[in-house]
PDB file with SEQRES, HELIX, SHEET and CRYST1 records, atoms N, CA, C and O in Angstrom:
SEQRES   1 A   69  MET LYS VAL ASP LYS ILE ARG ASN LEU THR GLU GLU GLU          
SEQRES   2 A   69  LEU LEU HIS GLN GLU ARG ASP LEU ALA ASP GLN LEU PHE          
SEQRES   3 A   69  LYS LEU LYS PHE GLN LEU ASN MET GLY GLN THR GLU SER          
SEQRES   4 A   69  LEU LYS LYS ILE ARG GLY LEU ARG LYS ASP ILE ALA ARG          
SEQRES   5 A   69  VAL LYS THR ILE LEU GLY GLU ARG THR ARG ALA ALA ALA          
SEQRES   6 A   69  THR GLU LYS ARG                                              
HELIX    1 AA1 VAL A    3  ARG A    7  1                                   5    
HELIX    2 AA2 GLU A   11  MET A   34  1                                  24    
HELIX    3 AA3 LEU A   40  LYS A   68  1                                  29    
CRYST1    1.000    1.000    1.000  90.00  90.00  90.00 P 1           1          
ATOM      1  N   MET A   1       6.335   3.309  -4.559  1.00  0.00           N  
ATOM      2  CA  MET A   1       5.437   3.278  -5.692  1.00  0.00           C  
ATOM      3  C   MET A   1       4.557   4.525  -5.632  1.00  0.00           C  
ATOM      4  O   MET A   1       4.072   4.919  -4.571  1.00  0.00           O  
ATOM      5  N   LYS A   2       4.372   5.118  -6.774  1.00  0.00           N  
ATOM      6  CA  LYS A   2       3.599   6.358  -6.855  1.00  0.00           C  
ATOM      7  C   LYS A   2       2.108   6.064  -6.876  1.00  0.00           C  
ATOM      8  O   LYS A   2       1.680   5.000  -7.324  1.00  0.00           O  
ATOM      9  N   VAL A   3       1.336   7.002  -6.396  1.00  0.00           N  
ATOM     10  CA  VAL A   3      -0.126   6.853  -6.313  1.00  0.00           C  
ATOM     11  C   VAL A   3      -0.740   6.768  -7.714  1.00  0.00           C  
ATOM     12  O   VAL A   3      -1.670   5.993  -7.937  1.00  0.00           O  
ATOM     13  N   ASP A   4      -0.222   7.562  -8.653  1.00  0.00           N  
ATOM     14  CA  ASP A   4      -0.752   7.533 -10.009  1.00  0.00           C  
ATOM     15  C   ASP A   4      -0.591   6.157 -10.632  1.00  0.00           C  
ATOM     16  O   ASP A   4      -1.476   5.674 -11.338  1.00  0.00           O  
ATOM     17  N   LYS A   5       0.534   5.542 -10.367  1.00  0.00           N  
ATOM     18  CA  LYS A   5       0.801   4.203 -10.906  1.00  0.00           C  
ATOM     19  C   LYS A   5      -0.151   3.186 -10.273  1.00  0.00           C  
ATOM     20  O   LYS A   5      -0.614   2.269 -10.952  1.00  0.00           O  
ATOM     21  N   ILE A   6      -0.444   3.338  -8.992  1.00  0.00           N  
ATOM     22  CA  ILE A   6      -1.332   2.413  -8.296  1.00  0.00           C  
ATOM     23  C   ILE A   6      -2.753   2.582  -8.804  1.00  0.00           C  
ATOM     24  O   ILE A   6      -3.468   1.594  -8.971  1.00  0.00           O  
ATOM     25  N   ARG A   7      -3.174   3.810  -9.050  1.00  0.00           N  
ATOM     26  CA  ARG A   7      -4.556   4.048  -9.498  1.00  0.00           C  
ATOM     27  C   ARG A   7      -4.829   3.453 -10.876  1.00  0.00           C  
ATOM     28  O   ARG A   7      -5.983   3.174 -11.198  1.00  0.00           O  
ATOM     29  N   ASN A   8      -3.804   3.251 -11.694  1.00  0.00           N  
ATOM     30  CA  ASN A   8      -3.985   2.717 -13.031  1.00  0.00           C  
ATOM     31  C   ASN A   8      -4.102   1.183 -13.030  1.00  0.00           C  
ATOM     32  O   ASN A   8      -4.406   0.597 -14.069  1.00  0.00           O  
ATOM     33  N   LEU A   9      -3.871   0.532 -11.900  1.00  0.00           N  
ATOM     34  CA  LEU A   9      -3.956  -0.914 -11.827  1.00  0.00           C  
ATOM     35  C   LEU A   9      -5.406  -1.377 -11.659  1.00  0.00           C  
ATOM     36  O   LEU A   9      -6.237  -0.651 -11.113  1.00  0.00           O  
ATOM     37  N   THR A  10      -5.698  -2.585 -12.129  1.00  0.00           N  
ATOM     38  CA  THR A  10      -7.031  -3.160 -11.934  1.00  0.00           C  
ATOM     39  C   THR A  10      -7.110  -3.706 -10.507  1.00  0.00           C  
ATOM     40  O   THR A  10      -6.110  -3.747  -9.790  1.00  0.00           O  
ATOM     41  N   GLU A  11      -8.315  -4.122 -10.106  1.00  0.00           N  
ATOM     42  CA  GLU A  11      -8.478  -4.625  -8.737  1.00  0.00           C  
ATOM     43  C   GLU A  11      -7.699  -5.910  -8.529  1.00  0.00           C  
ATOM     44  O   GLU A  11      -7.120  -6.110  -7.461  1.00  0.00           O  
ATOM     45  N   GLU A  12      -7.672  -6.785  -9.523  1.00  0.00           N  
ATOM     46  CA  GLU A  12      -6.887  -8.017  -9.395  1.00  0.00           C  
ATOM     47  C   GLU A  12      -5.396  -7.712  -9.235  1.00  0.00           C  
ATOM     48  O   GLU A  12      -4.702  -8.329  -8.427  1.00  0.00           O  
ATOM     49  N   GLU A  13      -4.928  -6.754 -10.020  1.00  0.00           N  
ATOM     50  CA  GLU A  13      -3.517  -6.364  -9.916  1.00  0.00           C  
ATOM     51  C   GLU A  13      -3.213  -5.735  -8.553  1.00  0.00           C  
ATOM     52  O   GLU A  13      -2.141  -5.944  -7.984  1.00  0.00           O  
ATOM     53  N   LEU A  14      -4.170  -4.968  -8.047  1.00  0.00           N  
ATOM     54  CA  LEU A  14      -3.991  -4.343  -6.728  1.00  0.00           C  
ATOM     55  C   LEU A  14      -3.903  -5.414  -5.632  1.00  0.00           C  
ATOM     56  O   LEU A  14      -3.048  -5.348  -4.750  1.00  0.00           O  
ATOM     57  N   LEU A  15      -4.785  -6.380  -5.705  1.00  0.00           N  
ATOM     58  CA  LEU A  15      -4.760  -7.464  -4.714  1.00  0.00           C  
ATOM     59  C   LEU A  15      -3.457  -8.256  -4.798  1.00  0.00           C  
ATOM     60  O   LEU A  15      -2.877  -8.634  -3.780  1.00  0.00           O  
ATOM     61  N   HIS A  16      -3.015  -8.495  -6.013  1.00  0.00           N  
ATOM     62  CA  HIS A  16      -1.738  -9.198  -6.189  1.00  0.00           C  
ATOM     63  C   HIS A  16      -0.581  -8.369  -5.650  1.00  0.00           C  
ATOM     64  O   HIS A  16       0.323  -8.893  -4.999  1.00  0.00           O  
ATOM     65  N   GLN A  17      -0.619  -7.073  -5.927  1.00  0.00           N  
ATOM     66  CA  GLN A  17       0.428  -6.183  -5.461  1.00  0.00           C  
ATOM     67  C   GLN A  17       0.453  -6.129  -3.929  1.00  0.00           C  
ATOM     68  O   GLN A  17       1.522  -6.105  -3.319  1.00  0.00           O  
ATOM     69  N   GLU A  18      -0.729  -6.110  -3.320  1.00  0.00           N  
ATOM     70  CA  GLU A  18      -0.810  -6.097  -1.863  1.00  0.00           C  
ATOM     71  C   GLU A  18      -0.192  -7.352  -1.260  1.00  0.00           C  
ATOM     72  O   GLU A  18       0.573  -7.279  -0.298  1.00  0.00           O  
ATOM     73  N   ARG A  19      -0.533  -8.511  -1.838  1.00  0.00           N  
ATOM     74  CA  ARG A  19       0.031  -9.773  -1.343  1.00  0.00           C  
ATOM     75  C   ARG A  19       1.555  -9.809  -1.521  1.00  0.00           C  
ATOM     76  O   ARG A  19       2.281 -10.275  -0.643  1.00  0.00           O  
ATOM     77  N   ASP A  20       2.024  -9.313  -2.664  1.00  0.00           N  
ATOM     78  CA  ASP A  20       3.455  -9.294  -2.947  1.00  0.00           C  
ATOM     79  C   ASP A  20       4.197  -8.390  -1.958  1.00  0.00           C  
ATOM     80  O   ASP A  20       5.254  -8.752  -1.442  1.00  0.00           O  
ATOM     81  N   LEU A  21       3.624  -7.205  -1.704  1.00  0.00           N  
ATOM     82  CA  LEU A  21       4.268  -6.258  -0.784  1.00  0.00           C  
ATOM     83  C   LEU A  21       4.254  -6.815   0.643  1.00  0.00           C  
ATOM     84  O   LEU A  21       5.231  -6.661   1.377  1.00  0.00           O  
ATOM     85  N   ALA A  22       3.161  -7.454   1.034  1.00  0.00           N  
ATOM     86  CA  ALA A  22       3.090  -8.045   2.379  1.00  0.00           C  
ATOM     87  C   ALA A  22       4.124  -9.153   2.528  1.00  0.00           C  
ATOM     88  O   ALA A  22       4.733  -9.301   3.588  1.00  0.00           O  
ATOM     89  N   ASP A  23       4.324  -9.937   1.460  1.00  0.00           N  
ATOM     90  CA  ASP A  23       5.315 -11.000   1.493  1.00  0.00           C  
ATOM     91  C   ASP A  23       6.725 -10.423   1.628  1.00  0.00           C  
ATOM     92  O   ASP A  23       7.533 -10.929   2.406  1.00  0.00           O  
ATOM     93  N   GLN A  24       7.016  -9.367   0.873  1.00  0.00           N  
ATOM     94  CA  GLN A  24       8.317  -8.709   0.977  1.00  0.00           C  
ATOM     95  C   GLN A  24       8.543  -8.160   2.377  1.00  0.00           C  
ATOM     96  O   GLN A  24       9.635  -8.282   2.932  1.00  0.00           O  
ATOM     97  N   LEU A  25       7.495  -7.550   2.949  1.00  0.00           N  
ATOM     98  CA  LEU A  25       7.603  -6.994   4.286  1.00  0.00           C  
ATOM     99  C   LEU A  25       7.880  -8.092   5.316  1.00  0.00           C  
ATOM    100  O   LEU A  25       8.701  -7.908   6.214  1.00  0.00           O  
ATOM    101  N   PHE A  26       7.202  -9.222   5.186  1.00  0.00           N  
ATOM    102  CA  PHE A  26       7.429 -10.327   6.076  1.00  0.00           C  
ATOM    103  C   PHE A  26       8.885 -10.797   6.015  1.00  0.00           C  
ATOM    104  O   PHE A  26       9.517 -11.023   7.047  1.00  0.00           O  
ATOM    105  N   LYS A  27       9.401 -10.940   4.811  1.00  0.00           N  
ATOM    106  CA  LYS A  27      10.779 -11.395   4.637  1.00  0.00           C  
ATOM    107  C   LYS A  27      11.790 -10.399   5.235  1.00  0.00           C  
ATOM    108  O   LYS A  27      12.771 -10.798   5.863  1.00  0.00           O  
ATOM    109  N   LEU A  28      11.533  -9.106   5.029  1.00  0.00           N  
ATOM    110  CA  LEU A  28      12.428  -8.103   5.596  1.00  0.00           C  
ATOM    111  C   LEU A  28      12.385  -8.088   7.105  1.00  0.00           C  
ATOM    112  O   LEU A  28      13.420  -7.965   7.760  1.00  0.00           O  
ATOM    113  N   LYS A  29      11.179  -8.215   7.669  1.00  0.00           N  
ATOM    114  CA  LYS A  29      11.069  -8.248   9.126  1.00  0.00           C  
ATOM    115  C   LYS A  29      11.772  -9.486   9.698  1.00  0.00           C  
ATOM    116  O   LYS A  29      12.410  -9.416  10.748  1.00  0.00           O  
ATOM    117  N   PHE A  30      11.652 -10.599   9.007  1.00  0.00           N  
ATOM    118  CA  PHE A  30      12.309 -11.834   9.426  1.00  0.00           C  
ATOM    119  C   PHE A  30      13.829 -11.647   9.412  1.00  0.00           C  
ATOM    120  O   PHE A  30      14.520 -12.028  10.358  1.00  0.00           O  
ATOM    121  N   GLN A  31      14.336 -11.062   8.336  1.00  0.00           N  
ATOM    122  CA  GLN A  31      15.774 -10.794   8.233  1.00  0.00           C  
ATOM    123  C   GLN A  31      16.235  -9.818   9.307  1.00  0.00           C  
ATOM    124  O   GLN A  31      17.328  -9.960   9.855  1.00  0.00           O  
ATOM    125  N   LEU A  32      15.411  -8.840   9.602  1.00  0.00           N  
ATOM    126  CA  LEU A  32      15.750  -7.859  10.629  1.00  0.00           C  
ATOM    127  C   LEU A  32      15.858  -8.528  11.990  1.00  0.00           C  
ATOM    128  O   LEU A  32      16.774  -8.234  12.758  1.00  0.00           O  
ATOM    129  N   ASN A  33      14.915  -9.437  12.293  1.00  0.00           N  
ATOM    130  CA  ASN A  33      14.952 -10.151  13.567  1.00  0.00           C  
ATOM    131  C   ASN A  33      16.105 -11.106  13.662  1.00  0.00           C  
ATOM    132  O   ASN A  33      16.603 -11.361  14.759  1.00  0.00           O  
ATOM    133  N   MET A  34      16.554 -11.653  12.529  1.00  0.00           N  
ATOM    134  CA  MET A  34      17.676 -12.573  12.515  1.00  0.00           C  
ATOM    135  C   MET A  34      18.999 -11.815  12.507  1.00  0.00           C  
ATOM    136  O   MET A  34      20.061 -12.428  12.621  1.00  0.00           O  
ATOM    137  N   GLY A  35      18.952 -10.514  12.376  1.00  0.00           N  
ATOM    138  CA  GLY A  35      20.171  -9.707  12.392  1.00  0.00           C  
ATOM    139  C   GLY A  35      20.894  -9.670  11.056  1.00  0.00           C  
ATOM    140  O   GLY A  35      22.061  -9.284  11.002  1.00  0.00           O  
ATOM    141  N   GLN A  36      20.237 -10.055   9.995  1.00  0.00           N  
ATOM    142  CA  GLN A  36      20.875 -10.099   8.688  1.00  0.00           C  
ATOM    143  C   GLN A  36      20.774  -8.772   7.926  1.00  0.00           C  
ATOM    144  O   GLN A  36      21.534  -8.540   6.986  1.00  0.00           O  
ATOM    145  N   THR A  37      19.858  -7.919   8.320  1.00  0.00           N  
ATOM    146  CA  THR A  37      19.690  -6.661   7.615  1.00  0.00           C  
ATOM    147  C   THR A  37      19.332  -5.545   8.605  1.00  0.00           C  
ATOM    148  O   THR A  37      18.846  -5.790   9.709  1.00  0.00           O  
ATOM    149  N   GLU A  38      19.588  -4.331   8.169  1.00  0.00           N  
ATOM    150  CA  GLU A  38      19.220  -3.176   8.976  1.00  0.00           C  
ATOM    151  C   GLU A  38      18.495  -2.146   8.106  1.00  0.00           C  
ATOM    152  O   GLU A  38      18.691  -0.940   8.259  1.00  0.00           O  
ATOM    153  N   SER A  39      17.677  -2.626   7.215  1.00  0.00           N  
ATOM    154  CA  SER A  39      17.025  -1.751   6.235  1.00  0.00           C  
ATOM    155  C   SER A  39      15.681  -1.244   6.743  1.00  0.00           C  
ATOM    156  O   SER A  39      14.635  -1.683   6.264  1.00  0.00           O  
ATOM    157  N   LEU A  40      15.695  -0.351   7.682  1.00  0.00           N  
ATOM    158  CA  LEU A  40      14.443   0.205   8.211  1.00  0.00           C  
ATOM    159  C   LEU A  40      13.725   1.065   7.191  1.00  0.00           C  
ATOM    160  O   LEU A  40      12.496   1.146   7.197  1.00  0.00           O  
ATOM    161  N   LYS A  41      14.487   1.713   6.308  1.00  0.00           N  
ATOM    162  CA  LYS A  41      13.869   2.551   5.273  1.00  0.00           C  
ATOM    163  C   LYS A  41      13.030   1.713   4.337  1.00  0.00           C  
ATOM    164  O   LYS A  41      11.942   2.128   3.939  1.00  0.00           O  
ATOM    165  N   LYS A  42      13.521   0.539   3.980  1.00  0.00           N  
ATOM    166  CA  LYS A  42      12.760  -0.343   3.092  1.00  0.00           C  
ATOM    167  C   LYS A  42      11.487  -0.827   3.780  1.00  0.00           C  
ATOM    168  O   LYS A  42      10.433  -0.916   3.150  1.00  0.00           O  
ATOM    169  N   ILE A  43      11.584  -1.137   5.058  1.00  0.00           N  
ATOM    170  CA  ILE A  43      10.398  -1.584   5.806  1.00  0.00           C  
ATOM    171  C   ILE A  43       9.354  -0.473   5.863  1.00  0.00           C  
ATOM    172  O   ILE A  43       8.168  -0.714   5.636  1.00  0.00           O  
ATOM    173  N   ARG A  44       9.795   0.724   6.163  1.00  0.00           N  
ATOM    174  CA  ARG A  44       8.858   1.858   6.199  1.00  0.00           C  
ATOM    175  C   ARG A  44       8.206   2.105   4.836  1.00  0.00           C  
ATOM    176  O   ARG A  44       7.004   2.355   4.740  1.00  0.00           O  
ATOM    177  N   GLY A  45       9.030   2.029   3.788  1.00  0.00           N  
ATOM    178  CA  GLY A  45       8.520   2.228   2.442  1.00  0.00           C  
ATOM    179  C   GLY A  45       7.488   1.166   2.058  1.00  0.00           C  
ATOM    180  O   GLY A  45       6.463   1.484   1.456  1.00  0.00           O  
ATOM    181  N   LEU A  46       7.757  -0.089   2.402  1.00  0.00           N  
ATOM    182  CA  LEU A  46       6.815  -1.153   2.095  1.00  0.00           C  
ATOM    183  C   LEU A  46       5.498  -0.974   2.851  1.00  0.00           C  
ATOM    184  O   LEU A  46       4.418  -1.203   2.306  1.00  0.00           O  
ATOM    185  N   ARG A  47       5.609  -0.558   4.128  1.00  0.00           N  
ATOM    186  CA  ARG A  47       4.384  -0.342   4.901  1.00  0.00           C  
ATOM    187  C   ARG A  47       3.546   0.781   4.274  1.00  0.00           C  
ATOM    188  O   ARG A  47       2.319   0.695   4.220  1.00  0.00           O  
ATOM    189  N   LYS A  48       4.219   1.823   3.809  1.00  0.00           N  
ATOM    190  CA  LYS A  48       3.481   2.924   3.182  1.00  0.00           C  
ATOM    191  C   LYS A  48       2.866   2.495   1.856  1.00  0.00           C  
ATOM    192  O   LYS A  48       1.749   2.898   1.531  1.00  0.00           O  
ATOM    193  N   ASP A  49       3.590   1.678   1.086  1.00  0.00           N  
ATOM    194  CA  ASP A  49       3.057   1.175  -0.182  1.00  0.00           C  
ATOM    195  C   ASP A  49       1.826   0.304   0.065  1.00  0.00           C  
ATOM    196  O   ASP A  49       0.835   0.414  -0.657  1.00  0.00           O  
ATOM    197  N   ILE A  50       1.881  -0.552   1.070  1.00  0.00           N  
ATOM    198  CA  ILE A  50       0.723  -1.392   1.405  1.00  0.00           C  
ATOM    199  C   ILE A  50      -0.458  -0.515   1.799  1.00  0.00           C  
ATOM    200  O   ILE A  50      -1.594  -0.787   1.409  1.00  0.00           O  
ATOM    201  N   ALA A  51      -0.197   0.522   2.561  1.00  0.00           N  
ATOM    202  CA  ALA A  51      -1.274   1.421   2.973  1.00  0.00           C  
ATOM    203  C   ALA A  51      -1.883   2.132   1.771  1.00  0.00           C  
ATOM    204  O   ALA A  51      -3.098   2.319   1.711  1.00  0.00           O  
ATOM    205  N   ARG A  52      -1.042   2.532   0.808  1.00  0.00           N  
ATOM    206  CA  ARG A  52      -1.536   3.186  -0.407  1.00  0.00           C  
ATOM    207  C   ARG A  52      -2.461   2.247  -1.174  1.00  0.00           C  
ATOM    208  O   ARG A  52      -3.555   2.634  -1.584  1.00  0.00           O  
ATOM    209  N   VAL A  53      -2.007   1.006  -1.362  1.00  0.00           N  
ATOM    210  CA  VAL A  53      -2.794   0.026  -2.094  1.00  0.00           C  
ATOM    211  C   VAL A  53      -4.133  -0.220  -1.387  1.00  0.00           C  
ATOM    212  O   VAL A  53      -5.178  -0.256  -2.036  1.00  0.00           O  
ATOM    213  N   LYS A  54      -4.101  -0.389  -0.067  1.00  0.00           N  
ATOM    214  CA  LYS A  54      -5.336  -0.626   0.690  1.00  0.00           C  
ATOM    215  C   LYS A  54      -6.269   0.581   0.609  1.00  0.00           C  
ATOM    216  O   LYS A  54      -7.488   0.421   0.563  1.00  0.00           O  
ATOM    217  N   THR A  55      -5.706   1.770   0.591  1.00  0.00           N  
ATOM    218  CA  THR A  55      -6.522   2.988   0.491  1.00  0.00           C  
ATOM    219  C   THR A  55      -7.244   3.042  -0.848  1.00  0.00           C  
ATOM    220  O   THR A  55      -8.434   3.353  -0.900  1.00  0.00           O  
ATOM    221  N   ILE A  56      -6.540   2.745  -1.921  1.00  0.00           N  
ATOM    222  CA  ILE A  56      -7.135   2.761  -3.257  1.00  0.00           C  
ATOM    223  C   ILE A  56      -8.220   1.690  -3.363  1.00  0.00           C  
ATOM    224  O   ILE A  56      -9.289   1.942  -3.920  1.00  0.00           O  
ATOM    225  N   LEU A  57      -7.951   0.505  -2.832  1.00  0.00           N  
ATOM    226  CA  LEU A  57      -8.967  -0.563  -2.833  1.00  0.00           C  
ATOM    227  C   LEU A  57     -10.202  -0.125  -2.046  1.00  0.00           C  
ATOM    228  O   LEU A  57     -11.329  -0.367  -2.476  1.00  0.00           O  
ATOM    229  N   GLY A  58      -9.995   0.511  -0.912  1.00  0.00           N  
ATOM    230  CA  GLY A  58     -11.105   0.970  -0.104  1.00  0.00           C  
ATOM    231  C   GLY A  58     -11.921   2.033  -0.814  1.00  0.00           C  
ATOM    232  O   GLY A  58     -13.150   2.027  -0.752  1.00  0.00           O  
ATOM    233  N   GLU A  59     -11.230   2.951  -1.494  1.00  0.00           N  
ATOM    234  CA  GLU A  59     -11.941   3.973  -2.238  1.00  0.00           C  
ATOM    235  C   GLU A  59     -12.809   3.372  -3.336  1.00  0.00           C  
ATOM    236  O   GLU A  59     -13.939   3.802  -3.568  1.00  0.00           O  
ATOM    237  N   ARG A  60     -12.253   2.372  -4.000  1.00  0.00           N  
ATOM    238  CA  ARG A  60     -13.005   1.737  -5.081  1.00  0.00           C  
ATOM    239  C   ARG A  60     -14.218   0.985  -4.560  1.00  0.00           C  
ATOM    240  O   ARG A  60     -15.279   1.027  -5.182  1.00  0.00           O  
ATOM    241  N   THR A  61     -14.086   0.301  -3.438  1.00  0.00           N  
ATOM    242  CA  THR A  61     -15.226  -0.431  -2.891  1.00  0.00           C  
ATOM    243  C   THR A  61     -16.317   0.512  -2.411  1.00  0.00           C  
ATOM    244  O   THR A  61     -17.505   0.247  -2.592  1.00  0.00           O  
ATOM    245  N   ARG A  62     -15.899   1.624  -1.793  1.00  0.00           N  
ATOM    246  CA  ARG A  62     -16.878   2.626  -1.352  1.00  0.00           C  
ATOM    247  C   ARG A  62     -17.576   3.272  -2.534  1.00  0.00           C  
ATOM    248  O   ARG A  62     -18.776   3.545  -2.481  1.00  0.00           O  
ATOM    249  N   ALA A  63     -16.817   3.521  -3.614  1.00  0.00           N  
ATOM    250  CA  ALA A  63     -17.412   4.127  -4.797  1.00  0.00           C  
ATOM    251  C   ALA A  63     -18.398   3.157  -5.449  1.00  0.00           C  
ATOM    252  O   ALA A  63     -19.454   3.569  -5.930  1.00  0.00           O  
ATOM    253  N   ALA A  64     -18.054   1.879  -5.464  1.00  0.00           N  
ATOM    254  CA  ALA A  64     -18.960   0.878  -6.036  1.00  0.00           C  
ATOM    255  C   ALA A  64     -20.236   0.748  -5.201  1.00  0.00           C  
ATOM    256  O   ALA A  64     -21.324   0.548  -5.741  1.00  0.00           O  
ATOM    257  N   ALA A  65     -20.089   0.864  -3.878  1.00  0.00           N  
ATOM    258  CA  ALA A  65     -21.224   0.749  -2.987  1.00  0.00           C  
ATOM    259  C   ALA A  65     -22.193   1.933  -3.171  1.00  0.00           C  
ATOM    260  O   ALA A  65     -23.411   1.757  -3.139  1.00  0.00           O  
ATOM    261  N   THR A  66     -21.644   3.122  -3.360  1.00  0.00           N  
ATOM    262  CA  THR A  66     -22.505   4.297  -3.553  1.00  0.00           C  
ATOM    263  C   THR A  66     -23.175   4.299  -4.921  1.00  0.00           C  
ATOM    264  O   THR A  66     -24.263   4.855  -5.075  1.00  0.00           O  
ATOM    265  N   GLU A  67     -22.534   3.679  -5.921  1.00  0.00           N  
ATOM    266  CA  GLU A  67     -23.144   3.596  -7.244  1.00  0.00           C  
ATOM    267  C   GLU A  67     -24.343   2.663  -7.235  1.00  0.00           C  
ATOM    268  O   GLU A  67     -25.283   2.867  -8.004  1.00  0.00           O  
ATOM    269  N   LYS A  68     -24.335   1.671  -6.406  1.00  0.00           N  
ATOM    270  CA  LYS A  68     -25.407   0.689  -6.353  1.00  0.00           C  
ATOM    271  C   LYS A  68     -26.679   1.296  -5.753  1.00  0.00           C  
ATOM    272  O   LYS A  68     -27.780   0.814  -6.018  1.00  0.00           O  
ATOM    273  N   ARG A  69     -26.535   2.325  -4.967  1.00  0.00           N  
ATOM    274  CA  ARG A  69     -27.690   2.932  -4.285  1.00  0.00           C  
ATOM    275  C   ARG A  69     -28.560   3.670  -5.222  1.00  0.00           C  
ATOM    276  O   ARG A  69     -29.572   4.237  -4.809  1.00  0.00           O  
TER     277      ARG A  69                                                      
END                                                                             
């Protein structure tokens, strides 16, 4: 997922996206441990997408905190 696309989402959508990506990651890790899949690229991509979403959420919370001052 591209950063520009993530930045256009609302906070609720970002939180939903984070939960969805974490769920996908859990399922892929479970499949990997069961020997059903070998998709390490997908796992890496999901981890990076989760990090992007968390980064954008963090930026927004810090920006909101500085605006209140």
